[in-house]
KOLZA-599505 format. One record per residue (C-alpha): x, y, z. Coordinates in steps of 0.2 Angstrom, whole numbers, plus 2048, in hexadecimal, padded with zeros to 3 digits. Example, Ala and Ser with C-alpha at 12.3 -4.5 7.8 and 13.67 -1.06 7.14 Angstrom:
residues 2
[[83E,7EA,827]]
[[844,7FB,824]]
This chain:
residues 316
[[E3D,4C3,430]]
[[E4F,4BE,42F]]
[[E55,4B7,41E]]
[[E5F,4A7,421]]
[[E5F,4A0,40F]]
[[E64,4A8,3FE]]
[[E61,4A1,3ED]]
[[E73,499,3EC]]
[[E70,490,3FC]]
[[E5E,489,3F7]]
[[E66,484,3E7]]
[[E73,47A,3F0]]
[[E66,471,3FB]]
[[E5D,46C,3EB]]
[[E6D,465,3E3]]
[[E71,45C,3F4]]
[[E60,454,3F3]]
[[E63,44E,3E1]]
[[E74,447,3E6]]
[[E6C,43E,3F5]]
[[E5E,437,3EB]]
[[E68,431,3DC]]
[[E78,42C,3E5]]
[[E83,435,3D9]]
[[E8A,446,3D6]]
[[E89,444,3C3]]
[[E77,43D,3C3]]
[[E72,44C,3CE]]
[[E7B,458,3C2]]
[[E72,450,3B3]]
[[E61,451,3BC]]
[[E64,464,3C1]]
[[E6C,469,3B0]]
[[E7C,46F,3B8]]
[[E8E,467,3B8]]
[[E94,45A,3C4]]
[[EA1,467,3CA]]
[[E92,473,3CF]]
[[E8A,465,3D9]]
[[E9A,462,3E2]]
[[E9D,474,3E6]]
[[E8B,476,3EC]]
[[E8D,467,3F8]]
[[E9E,46E,3FF]]
[[E95,47F,402]]
[[E87,476,40C]]
[[E94,46C,416]]
[[E9E,47C,41A]]
[[E8F,485,420]]
[[E88,476,42B]]
[[E99,471,431]]
[[E96,45F,42D]]
[[E9A,452,41F]]
[[E8A,44E,416]]
[[E91,440,40B]]
[[E9F,433,40B]]
[[EA7,434,3FB]]
[[EB2,427,3F2]]
[[EB8,425,3E0]]
[[EA9,41A,3DC]]
[[E9A,421,3E6]]
[[E93,42C,3F3]]
[[E88,428,402]]
[[E80,433,40F]]
[[E88,435,420]]
[[E7C,433,42F]]
[[E7B,446,430]]
[[E79,447,41D]]
[[E6A,43B,41F]]
[[E62,445,42C]]
[[E64,456,422]]
[[E5E,44D,412]]
[[E4E,447,41B]]
[[E4A,459,421]]
[[E4F,461,411]]
[[E45,455,406]]
[[E35,458,411]]
[[E38,46B,411]]
[[E3A,46C,3FE]]
[[E2B,461,3FB]]
[[E21,46D,406]]
[[E26,47C,3FC]]
[[E21,473,3EC]]
[[E10,46F,3F4]]
[[E0D,481,3FA]]
[[E11,488,3E8]]
[[E06,47B,3E0]]
[[DF8,47F,3EC]]
[[DF8,492,3EA]]
[[DFA,491,3D7]]
[[DED,483,3D5]]
[[DFA,478,3CD]]
[[DF8,469,3D9]]
[[DE9,461,3D0]]
[[DEE,450,3D6]]
[[DF8,449,3E4]]
[[E0A,446,3E1]]
[[E1B,444,3E9]]
[[E22,439,3F7]]
[[E17,433,405]]
[[E21,42C,414]]
[[E17,421,420]]
[[E1C,418,430]]
[[E11,409,436]]
[[E12,3F9,441]]
[[E17,3E9,439]]
[[E06,3E1,43C]]
[[DFC,3EF,436]]
[[E07,3F2,427]]
[[E07,3E0,421]]
[[DF5,3DC,424]]
[[DEC,3EC,422]]
[[DF5,3FA,419]]
[[E01,3F2,40C]]
[[DF4,3E8,403]]
[[DEB,3F9,400]]
[[DFA,403,3F9]]
[[DF9,3FD,3E7]]
[[DE7,402,3E7]]
[[DEC,413,3EE]]
[[DF9,416,3E1]]
[[DED,410,3D3]]
[[DE3,41F,3D8]]
[[DF2,42B,3DB]]
[[E00,425,3D0]]
[[E0A,434,3D2]]
[[E0C,431,3E5]]
[[E1B,426,3EA]]
[[E1A,41D,3FB]]
[[E28,41A,407]]
[[E24,40E,415]]
[[E2C,40C,426]]
[[E26,3FB,42E]]
[[E2A,3FB,441]]
[[E23,3FC,452]]
[[E2E,40A,457]]
[[E26,41B,459]]
[[E2D,427,44D]]
[[E30,43A,44E]]
[[E27,444,441]]
[[E32,453,443]]
[[E43,44B,443]]
[[E3F,43C,437]]
[[E35,445,429]]
[[E26,439,429]]
[[E15,43F,422]]
[[E0A,432,42B]]
[[E0B,425,439]]
[[E00,417,43E]]
[[E01,412,451]]
[[DF7,409,45E]]
[[DEE,415,46A]]
[[DEC,428,46A]]
[[DFD,432,46B]]
[[E01,43E,47A]]
[[E07,44A,46D]]
[[DFA,457,46A]]
[[E02,45E,45A]]
[[DFD,44E,451]]
[[DEC,44B,449]]
[[DE5,43A,44D]]
[[DD8,430,442]]
[[DD2,41F,448]]
[[DD4,412,43B]]
[[DCC,404,446]]
[[DCA,3FB,457]]
[[DD3,3EB,452]]
[[DCC,3DC,45B]]
[[DD7,3D0,465]]
[[DD5,3BD,465]]
[[DDD,3AE,46D]]
[[DE2,3A0,461]]
[[DEC,390,460]]
[[DEE,382,454]]
[[DE3,372,455]]
[[DF3,368,458]]
[[DF9,372,467]]
[[DE7,371,46E]]
[[DE7,35E,46C]]
[[DF7,35D,475]]
[[DF4,36A,483]]
[[DE2,36B,485]]
[[DD5,379,481]]
[[DD5,387,48E]]
[[DC4,38E,492]]
[[DC8,39A,4A0]]
[[DD5,3A7,4A3]]
[[DDC,39D,4B2]]
[[DDE,38E,4A6]]
[[DE8,399,49A]]
[[DF6,39A,4A8]]
[[DF9,387,4A5]]
[[DFD,38A,493]]
[[E0B,38F,488]]
[[E06,3A1,485]]
[[E11,3A9,478]]
[[E17,3BA,47E]]
[[E1C,3CA,476]]
[[E28,3D6,47E]]
[[E27,3E9,47B]]
[[E38,3EF,475]]
[[E36,400,47D]]
[[E33,3F9,48E]]
[[E38,3E7,48F]]
[[E27,3E4,496]]
[[E1D,3D4,490]]
[[E0C,3DA,48A]]
[[DFE,3D3,495]]
[[DEE,3CC,48C]]
[[DDE,3D6,48E]]
[[DCE,3CB,491]]
[[DBC,3CF,494]]
[[DB7,3C8,4A5]]
[[DA6,3CB,4AC]]
[[DA4,3DB,4A1]]
[[DB5,3E2,4A6]]
[[DC6,3E2,49D]]
[[DD3,3D9,4A8]]
[[DE5,3D7,4A2]]
[[DEC,3C5,4A4]]
[[DFF,3C3,4A7]]
[[E02,3B3,49E]]
[[E11,3A8,49D]]
[[E19,39C,491]]
[[E29,396,489]]
[[E2A,3A2,47A]]
[[E2C,3B5,47A]]
[[E2F,3C0,46B]]
[[E34,3D2,46A]]
[[E35,3E0,45D]]
[[E2A,3D6,44F]]
[[E1A,3D2,456]]
[[E16,3C7,447]]
[[E22,3BA,44E]]
[[E16,3B5,45C]]
[[E09,3B1,44E]]
[[E15,3A7,445]]
[[E19,39D,454]]
[[E07,39A,458]]
[[E04,394,446]]
[[E12,387,448]]
[[E09,380,457]]
[[E14,388,465]]
[[E06,38E,470]]
[[DF8,39A,473]]
[[DF9,3AC,46D]]
[[DEE,3BB,46E]]
[[DEF,3C6,45E]]
[[DE4,3D0,453]]
[[DD6,3C7,44A]]
[[DDA,3D0,439]]
[[DEB,3C6,43A]]
[[DE4,3B4,43D]]
[[DD2,3B5,436]]
[[DD7,3AB,427]]
[[DE0,39E,431]]
[[DD0,39C,43C]]
[[DC5,39B,42D]]
[[DD0,38D,426]]
[[DD1,384,436]]
[[DE4,386,438]]
[[DE1,390,448]]
[[DD3,38E,455]]
[[DCB,39D,45D]]
[[DCB,39A,470]]
[[DC1,3A1,47E]]
[[DB6,3AD,474]]
[[DAB,3B0,483]]
[[DBA,3BA,48A]]
[[DBD,3C3,47A]]
[[DB8,3D4,473]]
[[DC7,3DE,479]]
[[DD0,3E8,46B]]
[[DDD,3F6,468]]
[[DDB,405,45E]]
[[DE6,409,44F]]
[[DE8,41B,44C]]
[[DEE,425,43C]]
[[DF9,434,442]]
[[DFF,443,439]]
[[E06,454,43E]]
[[DFA,463,43E]]
[[DFD,46D,42E]]
[[DF5,47D,428]]
[[DF7,477,416]]
[[DF6,464,416]]
[[DFE,45D,406]]
[[DF3,455,3F9]]
[[DFC,444,3FA]]
[[DFA,443,40D]]
[[DE7,449,40C]]
[[DE4,43C,3FF]]
[[DEC,42E,408]]
[[DE3,432,419]]
[[DD2,433,410]]
[[DD6,423,407]]
[[DDC,418,416]]
[[DCE,41E,422]]
[[DC1,41A,415]]
[[DC8,409,40F]]
[[DCA,404,421]]
[[DB8,408,426]]
[[DB3,3FD,417]]
[[DBE,3EF,41C]]
[[DBA,3EF,42F]]
[[DA7,3EF,42A]]
[[DA9,3E1,41E]]
[[DB3,3D6,42B]]
[[DA6,3DA,439]]
[[D98,3D3,42E]]
[[DA3,3C3,429]]
[[DA7,3C0,43C]]
[[D94,3C2,440]]
[[D8F,3B6,432]]
[[D9C,3A9,437]]
[[D95,3A8,449]]
C-alpha cells in the first residue's frame, strides 16, 4: 500500500479543521496548544499541496473558500471516522458522541423529526446534530452526510434503507372555501375546484394527486390558480388561508381537521400514501452515533404511527 500521508500532513489537516470550525487561527492555535504562526504555516502547506486556496484571509477574519468548504466537510468526516475506529477497537466509545449530519425534507423535518431531537439528545447529550432541511437529494460521498430521509426507495444499492412509515395522503379545504365553492364528492368534481399545485423543482412537473378509484390507484392531474415549488409547506399554508383544495400528508393537517379548521374531503377515495425512508451508506463499522439515531428514530416512529392509527380509527 502506497503511503500518501505523513504525520506532518495529518497534523496540518487537524489544524485546518480547528481553524475552519472556530473561524480564527488564534482560536485554533489555543485549542491545539500551538502558536498561531504554526497554524498559518500548516494551512499554507496544505494549500501548496492541493494547489487551491482554502481560506479567504482579511485582517479581521478568515472564511472558507468554496474549495475549502468541500475539503473541510471531507476532512471532518474522515477524522471523525478515525476517532470512531480507535474508540471501537479500544472499547473507549461507551456512549455515542460527535457530530451527526442529517438531511431531510421540510415536511418530514418540521412535523416528524425535529420535535423528537430534544428527546434524542436527552438520551445522548454528547451527540451534536446538524440538520439540512431541503427537498433536494444530497450526495453522501461529496457532502459528508451521515443520514438522509427521502420519499421512496433509492436506486443507489450502496445505501441501506429503513422504512419509517407509509404516510397517508388526505384531501382538505377550509369550511369557508367549501361554503363558497361547494363540496366536491367525486374526482371529476375536483376538476372544477381551485386545486393548489406543487411543482417538483428537479423536473418542473406538477405532481398529480393519487386517489383510490374502484380499488385501484389513479393519478388525477388537477388544475387551479395557485402553484408552489421548492417548499411544499407553502401549499398547506395556502389551503389554511382558504385558497382552495390541497392533497397533503395527514400528519401535517391532523390537528387542523380535529379542530374543524380544515375539512377532510372524499374519504371514500382516500387511503393512498407515500413511503418515507431513512437512508445511510453501507459501513463495515457504523459509528455509535449513527446506530443510536437509526434505532431511536425507527422505534419512535413505529410508536407514533401506531398511536395515530388508533386515534384516526377512534375518530371515525
